[in-house]
N, C-alpha and C positions, 0 to 999 in steps of 0.2 A: 336594546344598547348597542354601541357599535366601540368599533377600534378605530380609527383612524389614522394613518402615518401620510406624511404631505411633506411631498419636496419638489423644491423649486429646483428645475434640470436649467436652468440657466445659470444660476450661484453653484450647482455643484462643485465646479471646478476651479472658482475663484483663490485663486494664491497655491495650486496644486503646479508643483513645478513640472510633473509629467503630463497632462491631462490626460484623463482615461474615464470619462461620465461611466460607460458602462462596470466599470472596477470600481469607482468609487459607490455607485449607485449597489452595487453588492455585497461593499462591506458597513455600507450603514443597515440593507438589509439581515445580512449574519447577526451583528451586532443585536437587533434587534429582537431578530428569530430567538438570538438567546437569553438578552435580559428580559423578556418582558414577563418571565416567570416573578421577578422579584418584586412586581409593583403589583397591589391590591387589586381588581377590578373594580373600580367606583365610579362613578358618572362625575367628570369635571377633571380628573386627574391626567395629567398630559405631561407633555415637556418639550422642551427646544430639542432639535439634529442638527448636528455638526457634521462638518466635513473632515478628510483625516489632516488639515492643517486649522483645525477650532473652528472656521467660521460657521456661523450659523446657518442652514442652507433649508429648513425645515420645520416640523410641529409632529408630534405624535396625541392623540385626546384618546379619551370613552366620553363618551354622552351616549 
């Protein structure tokens, strides 16, 4: 079983007022590091990932 988190770095700062790709990626990683315990680890589970202005920039999945 794998956990995959994929982020489109080109889209990461789209719409963000003060673009900071490293800051945005850090925010996403901290959010999912804290939140992953709330999801059951079952094959096929996944969700979209959003930047700080709620634009979809990637996804995570368990496979």
